[in-house]
C-alpha positions as semicolon CSV with decimal commas, in nm:
position;residue;x (nm);y (nm);z (nm)
1;M;4,558;-12,494;-15,690
2;A;4,537;-12,749;-15,970
3;D;4,590;-13,118;-15,898
4;R;4,954;-13,220;-15,918
5;P;5,008;-13,433;-16,235
6;P;5,199;-13,760;-16,195
7;P;5,538;-13,805;-16,362
8;P;5,516;-13,951;-16,714
9;A;5,475;-14,330;-16,715
10;G;5,813;-14,501;-16,718
11;A;6,005;-14,185;-16,620
12;S;6,264;-14,242;-16,350
13;L;6,430;-14,023;-16,091
14;L;6,760;-14,095;-15,918
15;V;6,802;-13,948;-15,569
16;R;7,176;-13,956;-15,541
17;G;7,448;-13,931;-15,278
18;A;7,258;-13,891;-14,949
19;A;7,484;-13,863;-14,646
20;V;7,229;-14,057;-14,442
21;L;6,946;-14,287;-14,546
22;L;6,694;-14,379;-14,277
23;T;6,468;-14,658;-14,400
24;G;6,191;-14,624;-14,138
25;T;6,232;-14,993;-14,050
26;P;6,260;-15,046;-13,672
27;G;6,588;-15,178;-13,532
28;A;6,922;-15,236;-13,700
29;A;6,779;-15,199;-14,051
30;M;6,689;-14,832;-13,987
31;R;7,030;-14,697;-14,094
32;R;7,176;-14,789;-14,429
33;D;7,557;-14,785;-14,440
34;A;7,646;-14,523;-14,701
35;A;8,001;-14,651;-14,751
36;L;7,924;-15,023;-14,773
37;E;7,576;-15,031;-14,927
38;G;7,517;-14,695;-15,096
39;T;7,226;-14,459;-15,042
40;D;7,108;-14,384;-15,396
41;L;6,738;-14,442;-15,468
42;R;6,584;-14,497;-15,810
43;I;6,215;-14,410;-15,838
44;R;5,992;-14,522;-16,122
45;D;5,613;-14,508;-16,159
46;G;5,563;-14,381;-15,805
47;R;5,761;-14,656;-15,633
48;I;6,117;-14,725;-15,527
49;E;6,280;-14,946;-15,787
50;A;6,625;-14,989;-15,631
51;I;6,852;-14,868;-15,349
52;G;7,232;-14,889;-15,349
53;R;7,520;-14,752;-15,554
54;L;7,334;-14,665;-15,870
55;A;7,473;-14,517;-16,191
56;P;7,254;-14,262;-16,372
57;R;7,071;-14,387;-16,680
58;A;7,042;-14,194;-17,002
59;G;6,772;-13,929;-16,973
60;E;6,709;-13,999;-16,606
61;A;6,622;-13,704;-16,383
62;L;6,866;-13,648;-16,095
63;L;6,811;-13,511;-15,744
64;D;7,139;-13,430;-15,572
65;A;7,107;-13,532;-15,204
66;S;7,471;-13,472;-15,113
67;G;7,506;-13,385;-14,746
68;C;7,134;-13,454;-14,689
69;V;6,933;-13,686;-14,469
70;V;6,680;-13,892;-14,665
71;Q;6,400;-14,062;-14,476
72;P;6,041;-14,173;-14,536
73;G;5,777;-13,905;-14,524
74;W;5,617;-13,875;-14,181
75;V;5,279;-14,045;-14,138
76;N;5,046;-13,837;-13,919
77;T;4,777;-14,063;-13,774
78;H;4,547;-13,816;-13,595
79;H;4,464;-13,454;-13,675
80;H;4,168;-13,214;-13,671
81;L;4,246;-12,995;-13,970
82;F;3,956;-12,755;-13,916
83;Q;4,127;-12,643;-13,594
84;S;4,414;-12,488;-13,795
85;L;4,239;-12,151;-13,761
86;L;4,205;-12,192;-13,382
87;K;4,565;-12,166;-13,267
88;G;4,632;-11,987;-12,941
89;V;4,270;-11,895;-12,864
90;P;4,304;-11,686;-12,543
91;E;3,991;-11,832;-12,381
92;G;4,143;-12,179;-12,377
93;I;4,519;-12,145;-12,370
94;D;4,551;-12,243;-12,002
95;L;4,262;-12,489;-11,967
96;P;4,266;-12,869;-11,935
97;L;4,081;-13,087;-12,183
98;L;3,713;-13,069;-12,084
99;P;3,680;-12,693;-12,026
100;W;3,912;-12,636;-12,323
101;L;3,677;-12,840;-12,545
102;A;3,385;-12,620;-12,443
103;A;3,578;-12,294;-12,477
104;V;3,756;-12,356;-12,807
105;P;3,665;-12,627;-13,060
106;V;3,300;-12,654;-12,953
107;S;3,243;-12,283;-12,903
108;Y;3,412;-12,187;-13,231
109;R;3,241;-12,448;-13,449
110;R;2,970;-12,191;-13,527
111;H;3,225;-11,997;-13,734
112;F;3,283;-12,294;-13,965
113;D;2,934;-12,273;-14,110
114;H;3,063;-12,210;-14,463
115;E;3,297;-12,401;-14,692
116;R;3,561;-12,130;-14,728
117;A;3,657;-12,141;-14,358
118;L;3,690;-12,519;-14,364
119;R;3,895;-12,517;-14,683
120;V;4,135;-12,248;-14,564
121;A;4,182;-12,424;-14,230
122;A;4,249;-12,756;-14,404
123;R;4,493;-12,592;-14,643
124;V;4,684;-12,423;-14,360
125;G;4,713;-12,750;-14,172
126;L;4,816;-12,953;-14,476
127;V;5,075;-12,696;-14,583
128;E;5,220;-12,690;-14,231
129;L;5,245;-13,069;-14,240
130;L;5,399;-13,078;-14,587
131;R;5,671;-12,835;-14,485
132;S;5,755;-13,061;-14,191
133;G;5,809;-13,359;-14,423
134;C;5,469;-13,526;-14,379
135;T;5,333;-13,724;-14,674
136;T;5,030;-13,904;-14,524
137;V;4,765;-13,740;-14,304
138;A;4,479;-13,896;-14,110
139;D;4,231;-13,616;-14,049
140;H;3,956;-13,672;-13,792
141;P;3,685;-13,421;-13,888
142;Y;3,387;-13,432;-13,656
143;H;3,243;-13,106;-13,788
144;Y;2,922;-13,247;-13,935
145;W;2,565;-13,159;-13,845
146;P;2,214;-13,223;-13,983
147;G;2,143;-13,008;-14,287
148;M;2,496;-12,869;-14,324
149;P;2,502;-12,666;-14,647
150;F;2,829;-12,791;-14,799
151;D;3,016;-13,116;-14,859
152;A;3,288;-13,112;-14,592
153;T;3,432;-13,451;-14,687
154;A;3,475;-13,358;-15,053
155;A;3,630;-13,022;-14,961
156;V;3,904;-13,177;-14,743
157;F;3,982;-13,449;-14,999
158;D;4,003;-13,180;-15,267
159;E;4,251;-12,973;-15,063
160;A;4,472;-13,277;-14,999
161;R;4,457;-13,385;-15,363
162;S;4,557;-13,039;-15,487
163;L;4,866;-13,047;-15,261
164;G;4,955;-13,406;-15,352
165;L;4,917;-13,558;-15,004
166;R;4,781;-13,897;-14,906
167;L;4,468;-13,842;-14,694
168;V;4,289;-14,084;-14,464
169;L;3,964;-13,912;-14,369
170;C;3,830;-14,040;-14,037
171;R;3,468;-13,933;-14,061
172;G;3,364;-13,829;-13,712
173;G;3,040;-13,724;-13,555
174;Q;2,809;-13,790;-13,262
175;T;2,454;-13,905;-13,195
176;L;2,441;-13,760;-12,841
177;R;2,468;-13,404;-12,717
178;R;2,752;-13,402;-12,464
179;A;2,799;-13,187;-12,153
180;V;3,059;-12,975;-12,337
181;D;2,811;-12,903;-12,618
182;A;2,627;-12,636;-12,419
183;G;2,448;-12,369;-12,619
184;D;2,222;-12,374;-12,921
185;S;2,473;-12,367;-13,206
186;P;2,326;-12,580;-13,489
187;Q;2,681;-12,680;-13,586
188;C;2,702;-12,882;-13,261
189;A;2,375;-13,068;-13,312
190;P;2,408;-13,448;-13,309
191;E;2,324;-13,664;-13,611
192;P;2,082;-13,958;-13,606
193;L;2,280;-14,281;-13,638
194;D;2,113;-14,392;-13,960
195;A;2,190;-14,057;-14,123
196;M;2,552;-14,069;-14,004
197;L;2,608;-14,421;-14,135
198;A;2,439;-14,337;-14,465
199;A;2,665;-14,035;-14,509
200;I;2,974;-14,242;-14,430
201;G;2,864;-14,508;-14,676
202;H;2,828;-14,238;-14,942
203;D;3,180;-14,114;-14,863
204;V;3,321;-14,468;-14,882
205;R;3,168;-14,520;-15,227
206;R;3,302;-14,186;-15,351
207;F;3,650;-14,178;-15,203
208;H;3,772;-14,498;-15,037
209;D;4,057;-14,687;-15,203
210;P;4,157;-15,016;-15,037
211;A;4,495;-15,029;-15,218
212;P;4,801;-15,081;-14,993
213;D;4,938;-14,741;-15,101
214;A;4,605;-14,561;-15,146
215;M;4,600;-14,184;-15,187
216;Q;4,249;-14,168;-15,037
217;R;4,089;-14,369;-14,757
218;V;3,774;-14,330;-14,547
219;V;3,750;-14,446;-14,184
220;V;3,451;-14,461;-13,947
221;A;3,536;-14,244;-13,645
222;P;3,272;-14,134;-13,390
223;T;3,426;-13,860;-13,183
224;T;3,448;-14,049;-12,851
225;P;3,324;-14,406;-12,798
226;T;3,231;-14,360;-12,433
227;W;3,010;-14,050;-12,459
228;S;2,942;-13,944;-12,820
229;V;2,722;-14,245;-12,905
230;T;2,525;-14,500;-12,704
231;P;2,687;-14,835;-12,621
232;G;2,448;-15,017;-12,852
233;E;2,525;-14,775;-13,134
234;L;2,897;-14,826;-13,079
235;R;2,865;-15,196;-13,158
236;E;2,641;-15,120;-13,456
237;I;2,897;-14,871;-13,588
238;A;3,177;-15,128;-13,562
239;R;2,977;-15,385;-13,755
240;A;2,878;-15,132;-14,020
241;A;3,240;-15,025;-14,071
242;R;3,359;-15,383;-14,110
243;A;3,077;-15,456;-14,352
244;M;3,198;-15,161;-14,561
245;G;3,557;-15,285;-14,541
246;V;3,694;-14,976;-14,365
247;R;3,882;-14,914;-14,043
248;L;3,773;-14,764;-13,708
249;H;3,920;-14,471;-13,514
250;S;3,841;-14,253;-13,213
251;H;3,983;-14,092;-12,897
252;L;4,043;-14,299;-12,584
253;S;4,186;-14,260;-12,232
254;E;4,316;-13,909;-12,294
255;T;4,284;-13,785;-11,935
256;A;4,239;-13,919;-11,584
257;D;3,886;-13,771;-11,594
258;Y;3,812;-13,982;-11,901
259;V;3,905;-14,300;-11,713
260;R;3,708;-14,193;-11,405
261;Y;3,398;-14,117;-11,615
262;C;3,412;-14,456;-11,784
263;R;3,441;-14,639;-11,452
264;E;3,157;-14,439;-11,296
265;V;2,918;-14,456;-11,593
266;H;3,008;-14,783;-11,763
267;G;3,156;-14,971;-11,467
268;C;3,484;-15,061;-11,634
269;S;3,804;-14,921;-11,780
270;P;3,793;-14,754;-12,124
271;V;3,980;-15,041;-12,289
272;A;3,744;-15,297;-12,137
273;F;3,448;-15,087;-12,254
274;V;3,557;-15,075;-12,618
275;E;3,649;-15,443;-12,606
276;R;3,291;-15,526;-12,497
277;H;3,158;-15,334;-12,796
278;E;3,379;-15,488;-13,067
279;W;3,616;-15,193;-13,090
280;L;3,951;-15,368;-13,060
281;G;4,159;-15,528;-13,334
282;P;4,416;-15,454;-13,605
283;D;4,155;-15,247;-13,794
284;V;4,114;-15,007;-13,498
285;W;4,335;-14,732;-13,361
286;F;4,283;-14,477;-13,085
287;A;4,433;-14,134;-13,031
288;H;4,611;-14,045;-12,705
289;M;4,592;-14,355;-12,480
290;V;4,763;-14,157;-12,204
291;H;4,619;-14,337;-11,904
292;L;4,663;-14,712;-11,945
293;S;4,714;-14,982;-11,686
294;A;4,957;-15,269;-11,742
295;P;4,672;-15,512;-11,823
296;E;4,529;-15,262;-12,071
297;I;4,866;-15,231;-12,243
298;R;4,876;-15,609;-12,283
299;T;4,522;-15,607;-12,422
300;I;4,600;-15,334;-12,673
301;A;4,917;-15,507;-12,790
302;G;4,762;-15,854;-12,800
303;S;4,463;-15,737;-13,004
304;G;4,673;-15,549;-13,261
305;T;4,490;-15,225;-13,183
306;G;4,687;-14,915;-13,283
307;V;4,784;-14,603;-13,088
308;A;4,822;-14,248;-13,221
309;H;5,066;-14,079;-12,983
310;C;5,017;-13,700;-12,950
311;P;5,285;-13,583;-12,703
312;Q;5,261;-13,208;-12,766
313;S;4,883;-13,185;-12,735
314;N;4,889;-13,406;-12,425
315;G;5,156;-13,181;-12,274
316;R;4,984;-12,858;-12,377
317;L;4,654;-12,965;-12,214
318;G;4,827;-13,111;-11,908
319;S;4,679;-13,453;-11,983
320;G;4,989;-13,660;-11,907
321;I;5,234;-13,881;-12,096
322;A;5,128;-14,192;-12,285
323;P;5,325;-14,506;-12,186
324;V;5,487;-14,540;-12,528
325;P;5,801;-14,731;-12,420
326;A;5,583;-14,988;-12,242
327;L;5,351;-15,014;-12,542
328;L;5,647;-15,069;-12,774
329;A;5,798;-15,328;-12,541
330;A;5,466;-15,515;-12,547
331;G;5,465;-15,512;-12,928
332;A;5,184;-15,261;-12,975
333;A;5,138;-15,067;-13,297
334;V;5,239;-14,711;-13,203
335;S;5,237;-14,411;-13,434
336;L;5,293;-14,035;-13,412
337;A;5,030;-13,764;-13,451
338;V;4,992;-13,390;-13,396
339;D;4,624;-13,374;-13,290
340;G;4,445;-13,048;-13,368
341;A;4,621;-12,714;-13,389
342;A;4,381;-12,573;-13,128
343;S;4,568;-12,781;-12,868
344;N;4,903;-12,781;-13,046
345;E;4,995;-12,442;-13,180
346;A;5,276;-12,590;-13,395
347;A;5,102;-12,888;-13,552
348;D;5,392;-13,026;-13,753
349;L;5,567;-13,363;-13,740
350;L;5,919;-13,233;-13,681
351;S;5,808;-13,058;-13,363
352;E;5,612;-13,367;-13,264
353;A;5,908;-13,600;-13,316
354;H;6,135;-13,374;-13,111
355;A;5,877;-13,351;-12,831
356;C;5,825;-13,727;-12,835
357;W;6,197;-13,795;-12,791
358;L;6,242;-13,541;-12,511
359;T;5,919;-13,623;-12,325
360;H;5,990;-13,991;-12,282
361;R;6,353;-13,942;-12,188
362;A;6,250;-13,683;-11,930
363;A;5,996;-13,925;-11,784
364;G;6,180;-14,254;-11,823
365;G;6,550;-14,179;-11,845
366;A;6,797;-14,133;-12,127
367;A;6,750;-14,487;-12,258
368;A;6,370;-14,463;-12,281
369;L;6,354;-14,375;-12,651
370;R;6,622;-14,336;-12,919
371;T;6,598;-14,107;-13,219
372;D;6,571;-14,410;-13,446
373;D;6,274;-14,531;-13,240
374;V;6,097;-14,200;-13,298
375;V;6,161;-14,215;-13,675
376;A;6,016;-14,567;-13,682
377;I;5,709;-14,462;-13,481
378;G;5,653;-14,164;-13,711
379;T;5,694;-14,352;-14,042
380;S;5,650;-14,731;-14,057
381;G;5,457;-14,719;-13,728
382;G;5,204;-14,483;-13,881
383;A;5,171;-14,692;-14,195
384;R;5,106;-15,001;-13,982
385;V;4,836;-14,823;-13,780
386;L;4,664;-14,690;-14,093
387;G;4,681;-15,022;-14,279
388;L;4,900;-14,890;-14,562
389;P;5,165;-15,162;-14,599
390;R;5,334;-15,007;-14,903
391;V;5,392;-14,677;-14,724
392;G;5,628;-14,571;-14,446
393;T;5,955;-14,744;-14,532
394;L;6,219;-14,699;-14,800
395;A;6,273;-15,029;-14,982
396;P;6,229;-15,160;-15,337
397;G;5,861;-15,191;-15,421
398;M;5,748;-14,939;-15,160
399;A;5,575;-14,610;-15,239
400;A;5,822;-14,334;-15,314
401;D;5,718;-14,111;-15,022
402;L;6,036;-13,950;-14,893
403;A;6,186;-13,632;-14,752
404;V;6,528;-13,495;-14,845
405;W;6,653;-13,271;-14,563
406;A;6,946;-13,032;-14,620
407;L;7,143;-12,972;-14,300
408;D;7,276;-12,632;-14,409
409;D;7,148;-12,427;-14,115
410;P;7,386;-12,346;-13,824
411;R;7,153;-12,544;-13,597
412;F;7,295;-12,857;-13,759
413;F;7,659;-12,753;-13,791
414;G;7,892;-12,965;-13,577
415;L;7,666;-13,274;-13,570
416;H;7,876;-13,588;-13,533
417;D;7,580;-13,805;-13,635
418;P;7,358;-13,634;-13,895
419;A;7,110;-13,923;-13,866
420;V;6,970;-13,775;-13,544
421;A;6,904;-13,431;-13,693
422;T;6,531;-13,454;-13,768
423;V;6,448;-13,574;-13,416
424;A;6,716;-13,450;-13,175
425;S;6,809;-13,107;-13,309
426;G;6,467;-12,942;-13,307
427;G;6,375;-12,668;-13,548
428;R;6,322;-12,731;-13,916
429;P;6,595;-12,818;-14,164
430;R;6,556;-12,693;-14,520
431;L;6,333;-12,934;-14,707
432;K;6,521;-12,979;-15,030
433;A;6,251;-13,209;-15,166
434;L;5,943;-13,395;-15,052
435;L;5,803;-13,668;-15,275
436;V;5,467;-13,843;-15,254
437;A;5,424;-14,142;-15,486
438;G;5,725;-14,013;-15,678
439;R;5,580;-13,665;-15,731
440;T;5,770;-13,365;-15,601
441;V;5,526;-13,179;-15,374
442;V;5,782;-12,956;-15,198
443;E;6,098;-12,823;-15,362
444;D;6,352;-12,612;-15,172
445;D;6,091;-12,533;-14,905
446;R;5,842;-12,415;-15,168
447;I;5,513;-12,580;-15,259
448;P;5,465;-12,542;-15,636
449;G;5,161;-12,332;-15,720
450;L;5,103;-12,212;-15,362
451;D;5,108;-11,842;-15,272
452;L;5,209;-11,879;-14,908
453;A;5,172;-11,508;-14,829
454;A;4,821;-11,504;-14,973
455;L;4,727;-11,808;-14,762
456;G;4,855;-11,627;-14,453
457;R;4,647;-11,319;-14,533
458;E;4,335;-11,528;-14,590
459;A;4,383;-11,711;-14,261
460;A;4,436;-11,382;-14,075
461;E;4,119;-11,237;-14,228
462;L;3,910;-11,533;-14,117
463;V;4,058;-11,526;-13,766
464;A;3,980;-11,154;-13,737
465;T;3,620;-11,219;-13,847
466;M;3,584;-11,494;-13,587
467;R;3,726;-11,280;-13,310
468;A;3,496;-10,989;-13,397
469;A;3,184;-11,208;-13,403
470;H;3,262;-11,440;-13,113
471;P;3,073;-11,370;-12,789
472;R;3,292;-11,269;-12,496
């Protein structure tokens, strides 16, 4: 696919007549009153110019949003795109995290020894996200090894750029061979720290944009702080990232075993461990955070450290439920993420939002989380965590990243409050349009220039090759 060209400079688009406009802003400002305030949006040069009752201008392009829900594009703060070809692997479908890691993502890394497999997996994952209304993706690729024969970072950025998505690439890796890395696969070999940091520095120089609405960012992201690098290296990595002016990301406190390991090996809780090694602050966010004590919640909130909440993956692996209502009550920066498709066989943000809403109400009662709370977590919450202040909300001056959902499927007939549709109803409404920086990247559920059937055939071919070659 060719890169998506931007609209001509000065061209404007009027998104007109939405039944519901959700701004992404937490609280009372989430819902704009269509009757009193108007829900039209004018977009110019990739940003929102105005919202209200707006008359069309001469020559202005129009997008009819009548009967539709308009909301910011979802911001996905933690993914492993290479796992998009590892959905439903029989060897791991009923395993908890640690044996699942050994049986699926670690064991199958050997099959991603060529660029085509990585590119197809990334494309599948990005297309799935686009069709769920996602406009910004934080991918956490840890599939790097000494002497790898292709440029994995450039390949993933290229796939995102061709589809028109914002991509935050969280460059992972490890300097230690872990217990789950059994076997002699060269693709699981650790990297020396100096080589890892040099490679990340090269990626930062090539791809990182510090702009508040950047299309490309690079983040330093060792796979797990407590067992993928040494404690001394962890501090060195934090200092190197801050010297480069980039953020930090990793997994933390995903399972009860994770907490137990940290206490037995490091003599403290996971949050205390990362705090000792300079891994807390508003430039840091962690995926999962399922097992947190009350003092840890206060520490996370007080430090400004972000959380990527992955309810479906945590449920699928039996890891537990992150204390999101308590984190929100403490003022923590909480976002929504799908994790990898190998532990979430439907890695899209609509499914994630629906699961988030239901999970916390099941655990904490009907008042635990409202649909508007979930929209805020999945939009402005994600932008806050990723450090993209011009993304995630619909307001004048903000990036024109928005989804226009048509509620014309029987699933949505009879809704008294259409504003809850994208969280409470489940399923997938028809995506009338998805815009990123004012560019239309999905139109009537179709991605311009993408042969979806051909992508499906290519994915199936690669899966069949993996299954035939994988040891049983």
